[in-house]
C-alpha atoms as a printed R data frame, in Angstrom:
    type eleno elety resid chain resno       x       y       z
1   ATOM     1    CA   UNK     A     1 -26.749  -4.967  -4.610
2   ATOM     2    CA   UNK     A     2 -27.076  -6.364  -1.104
3   ATOM     3    CA   UNK     A     3 -24.342  -5.386   1.352
4   ATOM     4    CA   UNK     A     4 -23.562  -8.034   3.953
5   ATOM     5    CA   UNK     A     5 -22.027  -6.463   7.088
6   ATOM     6    CA   UNK     A     6 -20.134  -9.656   7.965
7   ATOM     7    CA   UNK     A     7 -18.221  -9.487   4.697
8   ATOM     8    CA   UNK     A     8 -17.295  -5.850   5.288
9   ATOM     9    CA   UNK     A     9 -16.271  -6.670   8.854
10  ATOM    10    CA   UNK     A    10 -13.983  -9.418   7.518
11  ATOM    11    CA   UNK     A    11 -11.958  -6.803   5.599
12  ATOM    12    CA   UNK     A    12 -11.595  -4.758   8.784
13  ATOM    13    CA   UNK     A    13 -10.638  -7.847  10.747
14  ATOM    14    CA   UNK     A    14  -7.879  -8.685   8.271
15  ATOM    15    CA   UNK     A    15  -6.399  -5.202   8.682
16  ATOM    16    CA   UNK     A    16  -6.629  -5.548  12.463
17  ATOM    17    CA   UNK     A    17  -4.686  -8.822  12.360
18  ATOM    18    CA   UNK     A    18  -2.070  -7.197  10.115
19  ATOM    19    CA   UNK     A    19  -1.608  -4.373  12.624
20  ATOM    20    CA   UNK     A    20  -1.557  -6.707  15.604
21  ATOM    21    CA   UNK     A    21   0.923  -9.046  13.944
22  ATOM    22    CA   UNK     A    22   3.239  -6.211  12.927
23  ATOM    23    CA   UNK     A    23   3.004  -3.182  15.243
24  ATOM    24    CA   UNK     A    24   5.622  -1.433  13.076
25  ATOM    25    CA   UNK     A    25   2.790  -0.712  10.637
26  ATOM    26    CA   UNK     A    26   1.364   1.700  13.205
27  ATOM    27    CA   UNK     A    27   4.499   3.874  13.212
28  ATOM    28    CA   UNK     A    28   3.723   5.749   9.956
29  ATOM    29    CA   UNK     A    29   0.431   6.891  11.474
30  ATOM    30    CA   UNK     A    30   2.346   8.540  14.329
31  ATOM    31    CA   UNK     A    31   5.942   9.207  13.286
32  ATOM    32    CA   UNK     A    32   5.515  10.975   9.953
33  ATOM    33    CA   UNK     A    33   2.682  13.200  11.131
34  ATOM    34    CA   UNK     A    34   4.718  14.115  14.217
35  ATOM    35    CA   UNK     A    35   7.690  15.112  12.048
36  ATOM    36    CA   UNK     A    36   5.465  17.282   9.841
37  ATOM    37    CA   UNK     A    37   3.851  19.018  12.803
38  ATOM    38    CA   UNK     A    38   7.160  19.744  14.534
39  ATOM    39    CA   UNK     A    39   8.932  20.943  11.373
40  ATOM    40    CA   UNK     A    40   6.144  23.197  10.111
41  ATOM    41    CA   UNK     A    41   5.308  24.328  13.624
42  ATOM    42    CA   UNK     A    42   8.771  25.797  14.124
43  ATOM    43    CA   UNK     A    43   8.815  27.267  10.602
44  ATOM    44    CA   UNK     A    44   5.469  28.964  11.293
45  ATOM    45    CA   UNK     A    45   6.642  30.245  14.676
46  ATOM    46    CA   UNK     A    46   9.772  31.696  13.059
47  ATOM    47    CA   UNK     A    47   7.704  33.468  10.380
48  ATOM    48    CA   UNK     A    48   5.488  34.957  13.080
49  ATOM    49    CA   UNK     A    49   8.602  36.336  14.797
50  ATOM    50    CA   UNK     A    50  10.213  37.956  11.743
51  ATOM    51    CA   UNK     A    51   7.039  39.102   9.942
52  ATOM    52    CA   UNK     A    52   5.772  42.604  10.622
53  ATOM    53    CA   UNK     A    53   2.190  41.783   9.621
54  ATOM    54    CA   UNK     A    54  -0.505  40.622  12.016
55  ATOM    55    CA   UNK     A    55  -1.156  37.512   9.951
56  ATOM    56    CA   UNK     A    56  -1.020  34.336  12.034
57  ATOM    57    CA   UNK     A    57   1.352  32.044  10.147
58  ATOM    58    CA   UNK     A    58   1.125  29.397  12.848
59  ATOM    59    CA   UNK     A    59  -2.608  28.865  12.407
60  ATOM    60    CA   UNK     A    60  -2.492  29.179   8.614
61  ATOM    61    CA   UNK     A    61   0.542  27.027   7.793
62  ATOM    62    CA   UNK     A    62   0.214  24.467  10.569
63  ATOM    63    CA   UNK     A    63  -3.518  24.228   9.902
64  ATOM    64    CA   UNK     A    64  -2.807  23.630   6.220
65  ATOM    65    CA   UNK     A    65  -0.354  20.845   7.090
66  ATOM    66    CA   UNK     A    66  -2.866  19.191   9.410
67  ATOM    67    CA   UNK     A    67  -5.606  19.259   6.788
68  ATOM    68    CA   UNK     A    68  -3.322  18.165   3.950
69  ATOM    69    CA   UNK     A    69  -1.863  15.309   5.976
70  ATOM    70    CA   UNK     A    70  -5.403  14.243   6.848
71  ATOM    71    CA   UNK     A    71  -6.237  14.130   3.135
72  ATOM    72    CA   UNK     A    72  -3.078  12.098   2.470
73  ATOM    73    CA   UNK     A    73  -3.952   9.644   5.255
74  ATOM    74    CA   UNK     A    74  -7.421   9.123   3.826
75  ATOM    75    CA   UNK     A    75  -6.140   8.428   0.325
76  ATOM    76    CA   UNK     A    76  -3.260   6.229   1.449
77  ATOM    77    CA   UNK     A    77  -5.552   4.447   3.902
78  ATOM    78    CA   UNK     A    78  -7.625   3.132   0.995
79  ATOM    79    CA   UNK     A    79  -4.730   2.394  -1.342
80  ATOM    80    CA   UNK     A    80  -2.428   0.819   1.253
81  ATOM    81    CA   UNK     A    81  -5.142  -1.547   2.492
82  ATOM    82    CA   UNK     A    82  -5.567  -2.688  -1.109
83  ATOM    83    CA   UNK     A    83  -1.826  -2.956  -1.697
84  ATOM    84    CA   UNK     A    84  -1.484  -5.170   1.383
85  ATOM    85    CA   UNK     A    85  -3.630  -7.703  -0.468
86  ATOM    86    CA   UNK     A    86  -1.545  -7.267  -3.620
87  ATOM    87    CA   UNK     A    87   1.785  -7.647  -1.814
88  ATOM    88    CA   UNK     A    88   0.609 -10.782  -0.020
89  ATOM    89    CA   UNK     A    89  -0.955 -12.179  -3.232
90  ATOM    90    CA   UNK     A    90  -4.229 -12.404  -1.383
91  ATOM    91    CA   UNK     A    91  -6.354 -10.313  -3.749
92  ATOM    92    CA   UNK     A    92  -7.525 -13.188  -5.943
93  ATOM    93    CA   UNK     A    93  -8.347 -15.264  -2.867
94  ATOM    94    CA   UNK     A    94 -10.744 -12.570  -1.694
95  ATOM    95    CA   UNK     A    95 -12.768 -12.713  -4.869
96  ATOM    96    CA   UNK     A    96 -13.008 -16.481  -4.953
97  ATOM    97    CA   UNK     A    97 -15.167 -15.913  -1.856
98  ATOM    98    CA   UNK     A    98 -18.731 -14.488  -1.941
99  ATOM    99    CA   UNK     A    99 -17.270 -11.020  -1.301
100 ATOM   100    CA   UNK     A   100 -18.646  -8.389  -3.689
101 ATOM   101    CA   UNK     A   101 -16.710  -5.458  -5.162
102 ATOM   102    CA   UNK     A   102 -18.888  -2.973  -3.270
103 ATOM   103    CA   UNK     A   103 -18.351  -4.763   0.044
104 ATOM   104    CA   UNK     A   104 -14.610  -4.777  -0.581
105 ATOM   105    CA   UNK     A   105 -14.573  -1.036  -1.321
106 ATOM   106    CA   UNK     A   106 -16.643  -0.286   1.779
107 ATOM   107    CA   UNK     A   107 -14.192  -2.306   3.863
108 ATOM   108    CA   UNK     A   108 -11.257  -0.324   2.441
109 ATOM   109    CA   UNK     A   109 -13.059   2.963   3.115
110 ATOM   110    CA   UNK     A   110 -13.750   1.983   6.726
111 ATOM   111    CA   UNK     A   111 -10.077   1.054   7.169
112 ATOM   112    CA   UNK     A   112  -9.169   4.485   5.837
113 ATOM   113    CA   UNK     A   113 -11.596   6.174   8.241
114 ATOM   114    CA   UNK     A   114  -9.985   4.511  11.250
115 ATOM   115    CA   UNK     A   115  -6.378   5.214  10.242
116 ATOM   116    CA   UNK     A   116  -7.041   8.802   9.147
117 ATOM   117    CA   UNK     A   117  -8.922   9.649  12.354
118 ATOM   118    CA   UNK     A   118  -6.052   8.197  14.396
119 ATOM   119    CA   UNK     A   119  -3.536  10.314  12.456
120 ATOM   120    CA   UNK     A   120  -5.724  13.419  12.778
121 ATOM   121    CA   UNK     A   121  -6.005  13.028  16.549
122 ATOM   122    CA   UNK     A   122  -2.231  12.655  16.850
123 ATOM   123    CA   UNK     A   123  -1.701  15.835  14.805
124 ATOM   124    CA   UNK     A   124  -4.265  17.864  16.756
125 ATOM   125    CA   UNK     A   125  -2.917  16.769  20.139
126 ATOM   126    CA   UNK     A   126   0.703  17.428  19.156
127 ATOM   127    CA   UNK     A   127  -0.119  20.833  17.623
128 ATOM   128    CA   UNK     A   128  -1.971  21.794  20.783
129 ATOM   129    CA   UNK     A   129   0.686  20.595  23.236
130 ATOM   130    CA   UNK     A   130   3.763  21.797  21.335
131 ATOM   131    CA   UNK     A   131   2.507  25.039  19.747
132 ATOM   132    CA   UNK     A   132  -0.725  25.936  21.521
133 ATOM   133    CA   UNK     A   133  -2.766  25.610  18.325
134 ATOM   134    CA   UNK     A   134  -6.228  24.187  18.907
135 ATOM   135    CA   UNK     A   135  -8.661  23.756  16.038
136 ATOM   136    CA   UNK     A   136 -11.258  22.717  18.596
137 ATOM   137    CA   UNK     A   137 -11.712  26.434  19.285
138 ATOM   138    CA   UNK     A   138 -13.275  26.788  15.832
139 ATOM   139    CA   UNK     A   139 -15.959  24.283  16.793
140 ATOM   140    CA   UNK     A   140 -18.147  22.709  14.145
141 ATOM   141    CA   UNK     A   141 -16.850  25.102  11.474
142 ATOM   142    CA   UNK     A   142 -14.011  22.742  10.535
143 ATOM   143    CA   UNK     A   143 -16.286  19.723  10.010
144 ATOM   144    CA   UNK     A   144 -17.213  20.692   6.402
145 ATOM   145    CA   UNK     A   145 -13.490  21.118   5.652
146 ATOM   146    CA   UNK     A   146 -12.658  17.640   6.911
147 ATOM   147    CA   UNK     A   147 -15.693  16.143   5.171
148 ATOM   148    CA   UNK     A   148 -14.673  17.514   1.765
149 ATOM   149    CA   UNK     A   149 -11.064  16.363   2.178
150 ATOM   150    CA   UNK     A   150 -12.241  12.959   3.351
151 ATOM   151    CA   UNK     A   151 -14.557  12.439   0.355
152 ATOM   152    CA   UNK     A   152 -11.939  13.592  -2.146
153 ATOM   153    CA   UNK     A   153  -9.292  11.419  -0.492
154 ATOM   154    CA   UNK     A   154 -11.600   8.399  -0.770
155 ATOM   155    CA   UNK     A   155 -12.200   9.174  -4.447
156 ATOM   156    CA   UNK     A   156  -8.483   9.420  -5.231
157 ATOM   157    CA   UNK     A   157  -7.739   6.286  -3.214
158 ATOM   158    CA   UNK     A   158 -10.281   4.300  -5.239
159 ATOM   159    CA   UNK     A   159  -8.908   5.671  -8.528
160 ATOM   160    CA   UNK     A   160  -5.381   4.780  -7.380
161 ATOM   161    CA   UNK     A   161  -6.243   1.142  -6.632
162 ATOM   162    CA   UNK     A   162  -8.130   0.937  -9.940
163 ATOM   163    CA   UNK     A   163  -4.920   1.957 -11.737
164 ATOM   164    CA   UNK     A   164  -2.946  -0.732  -9.927
165 ATOM   165    CA   UNK     A   165  -5.661  -3.261 -10.697
166 ATOM   166    CA   UNK     A   166  -5.599  -2.375 -14.395
167 ATOM   167    CA   UNK     A   167  -1.857  -2.065 -14.979
168 ATOM   168    CA   UNK     A   168  -0.554  -4.570 -12.448
169 ATOM   169    CA   UNK     A   169   1.408  -4.411  -9.170
170 ATOM   170    CA   UNK     A   170   4.293  -2.309 -10.570
171 ATOM   171    CA   UNK     A   171   1.773   0.507 -11.091
172 ATOM   172    CA   UNK     A   172   1.796   1.134  -7.346
173 ATOM   173    CA   UNK     A   173   4.519   3.684  -8.068
174 ATOM   174    CA   UNK     A   174   1.824   5.752  -9.762
175 ATOM   175    CA   UNK     A   175  -0.028   5.957  -6.449
176 ATOM   176    CA   UNK     A   176   2.480   7.573  -4.081
177 ATOM   177    CA   UNK     A   177   3.122  10.826  -6.048
178 ATOM   178    CA   UNK     A   178  -0.572  11.706  -6.524
179 ATOM   179    CA   UNK     A   179  -0.896  14.104  -3.534
180 ATOM   180    CA   UNK     A   180   2.389  15.819  -4.410
181 ATOM   181    CA   UNK     A   181   1.251  16.321  -8.007
182 ATOM   182    CA   UNK     A   182  -2.041  17.829  -6.854
183 ATOM   183    CA   UNK     A   183  -0.630  20.079  -4.117
184 ATOM   184    CA   UNK     A   184   0.365  23.024  -6.400
185 ATOM   185    CA   UNK     A   185  -3.203  23.161  -7.726
186 ATOM   186    CA   UNK     A   186  -4.850  22.600  -4.329
187 ATOM   187    CA   UNK     A   187  -3.543  25.952  -3.018
188 ATOM   188    CA   UNK     A   188  -2.463  24.395   0.264
189 ATOM   189    CA   UNK     A   189  -0.122  27.214   1.300
190 ATOM   190    CA   UNK     A   190  -1.157  30.143  -0.902
191 ATOM   191    CA   UNK     A   191  -4.301  31.641  -2.459
192 ATOM   192    CA   UNK     A   192  -5.562  30.425  -5.817
193 ATOM   193    CA   UNK     A   193  -5.191  34.005  -7.094
194 ATOM   194    CA   UNK     A   194  -1.377  33.733  -7.172
195 ATOM   195    CA   UNK     A   195  -1.522  30.880  -9.690
196 ATOM   196    CA   UNK     A   196  -1.324  31.425 -13.457
197 ATOM   197    CA   UNK     A   197  -4.731  31.602 -15.104
198 ATOM   198    CA   UNK     A   198  -4.592  28.089 -16.589
199 ATOM   199    CA   UNK     A   199  -3.677  26.643 -13.188
200 ATOM   200    CA   UNK     A   200  -6.561  28.509 -11.563
201 ATOM   201    CA   UNK     A   201  -9.032  26.685 -13.802
202 ATOM   202    CA   UNK     A   202  -7.626  23.338 -12.647
203 ATOM   203    CA   UNK     A   203  -7.566  24.500  -9.021
204 ATOM   204    CA   UNK     A   204 -11.268  25.342  -9.166
205 ATOM   205    CA   UNK     A   205 -11.983  21.789 -10.280
206 ATOM   206    CA   UNK     A   206 -10.329  20.410  -7.134
207 ATOM   207    CA   UNK     A   207 -12.333  20.414  -3.876
208 ATOM   208    CA   UNK     A   208  -9.272  20.979  -1.627
209 ATOM   209    CA   UNK     A   209  -8.654  24.430  -3.141
210 ATOM   210    CA   UNK     A   210 -11.983  25.644  -1.726
211 ATOM   211    CA   UNK     A   211 -11.165  24.104   1.646
212 ATOM   212    CA   UNK     A   212  -7.785  25.816   2.014
213 ATOM   213    CA   UNK     A   213  -9.102  29.158   0.782
214 ATOM   214    CA   UNK     A   214 -11.898  28.938   3.376
215 ATOM   215    CA   UNK     A   215  -9.464  27.848   6.087
216 ATOM   216    CA   UNK     A   216  -7.276  30.909   5.529
217 ATOM   217    CA   UNK     A   217 -10.361  33.103   5.706
218 ATOM   218    CA   UNK     A   218 -11.338  31.443   8.975
219 ATOM   219    CA   UNK     A   219  -7.966  31.840  10.707
220 ATOM   220    CA   UNK     A   220  -7.865  35.490   9.562
221 ATOM   221    CA   UNK     A   221 -11.055  36.166  11.472
222 ATOM   222    CA   UNK     A   222 -13.479  35.994   8.539
223 ATOM   223    CA   UNK     A   223 -16.332  33.643   7.766
224 ATOM   224    CA   UNK     A   224 -15.908  30.936   5.102
225 ATOM   225    CA   UNK     A   225 -18.204  31.263   2.110
226 ATOM   226    CA   UNK     A   226 -21.063  28.782   2.212
227 ATOM   227    CA   UNK     A   227 -21.282  28.707  -1.578
228 ATOM   228    CA   UNK     A   228 -17.643  27.685  -1.900
229 ATOM   229    CA   UNK     A   229 -18.106  24.857   0.613
230 ATOM   230    CA   UNK     A   230 -21.234  23.666  -1.193
231 ATOM   231    CA   UNK     A   231 -19.338  23.634  -4.498
232 ATOM   232    CA   UNK     A   232 -16.466  21.731  -2.889
233 ATOM   233    CA   UNK     A   233 -18.838  19.183  -1.339
234 ATOM   234    CA   UNK     A   234 -20.675  18.709  -4.621
235 ATOM   235    CA   UNK     A   235 -17.416  18.175  -6.502
236 ATOM   236    CA   UNK     A   236 -16.155  15.723  -3.878
237 ATOM   237    CA   UNK     A   237 -19.365  13.646  -4.007
238 ATOM   238    CA   UNK     A   238 -19.232  13.663  -7.801
239 ATOM   239    CA   UNK     A   239 -15.630  12.425  -7.771
240 ATOM   240    CA   UNK     A   240 -16.535   9.612  -5.355
241 ATOM   241    CA   UNK     A   241 -19.319   8.461  -7.699
242 ATOM   242    CA   UNK     A   242 -17.014   8.615 -10.723
243 ATOM   243    CA   UNK     A   243 -14.253   6.781  -8.834
244 ATOM   244    CA   UNK     A   244 -16.591   3.942  -7.810
245 ATOM   245    CA   UNK     A   245 -17.850   3.616 -11.379
246 ATOM   246    CA   UNK     A   246 -14.279   3.636 -12.673
247 ATOM   247    CA   UNK     A   247 -13.190   0.897 -10.266
248 ATOM   248    CA   UNK     A   248 -16.202  -1.278 -11.144
249 ATOM   249    CA   UNK     A   249 -15.480  -0.787 -14.858
250 ATOM   250    CA   UNK     A   250 -11.785  -1.628 -14.461
251 ATOM   251    CA   UNK     A   251 -12.628  -4.692 -12.375
252 ATOM   252    CA   UNK     A   252 -14.914  -6.005 -15.129
253 ATOM   253    CA   UNK     A   253 -12.243  -5.392 -17.779
254 ATOM   254    CA   UNK     A   254  -9.579  -7.138 -15.695
255 ATOM   255    CA   UNK     A   255 -11.849 -10.141 -15.175
256 ATOM   256    CA   UNK     A   256 -12.874 -10.311 -18.841
257 ATOM   257    CA   UNK     A   257  -9.333 -10.037 -20.203
258 ATOM   258    CA   UNK     A   258  -7.808 -12.403 -17.659
259 ATOM   259    CA   UNK     A   259  -5.460  -9.862 -16.061
260 ATOM   260    CA   UNK     A   260  -6.740 -10.909 -12.646
261 ATOM   261    CA   UNK     A   261  -4.238 -13.799 -12.860
262 ATOM   262    CA   UNK     A   262  -1.491 -11.317 -12.027
263 ATOM   263    CA   UNK     A   263  -2.782 -11.319  -8.454
264 ATOM   264    CA   UNK     A   264  -2.816 -15.081  -7.932
265 ATOM   265    CA   UNK     A   265  -0.771 -16.869  -5.322
266 ATOM   266    CA   UNK     A   266   1.435 -18.306  -8.077
267 ATOM   267    CA   UNK     A   267   3.982 -16.317 -10.022
268 ATOM   268    CA   UNK     A   268   2.751 -15.571 -13.509
269 ATOM   269    CA   UNK     A   269   5.436 -15.295 -16.160
């Protein structure tokens, strides 16, 4: 399938006009991440004060929050860009144009890249200025972590918009809890080993669990396992492929069964 850059750029341009027309939309990128960094930063500093161990809670907990928020931003970046079209009843208009499904997905992914990078920079700058935590000191080591979280966030974002596409606009309430439901299995704040055995099996099927285990090893002075990162990357790529297939399948079903009318500019009773 041929990808036309102008069509992809049109999706980005629409999001730019939305942001420019309503600057309030930019606040979630800054405000919520700032609240998380400040709250968890002080919690981590307090734990460092009262704990007798040499473990660095600031790097471990605040680092986990930064990475987990980055994953959330990636997923919500894809799903929110799609939901903007649903809320404005613009989705059907897009596909009366020559825009292809793949071009639309690429446009959503690029929107997510821009918003998630902006949120990540805000978190890193605030963590450095307020608490003296700089992940830049770890150099290129953190790039595989961010790559895995980015790919898995894209996969979940695509699955989320496929669910809304299949079940209709009210299904958006299935989207927002997804990161919270996954967080116990992703081992964001604790090792996988503390989970019950059945939860460990699910955790090992999730790429973020490998990322957070490796991150804790890194901040403790160790070296992350290359095998674990390769497994996490492989799983993340696999989930992206499955998610794209799932969206394409759902799109065909919605078109064939006429459910696409739910996204028209007219109210459908």
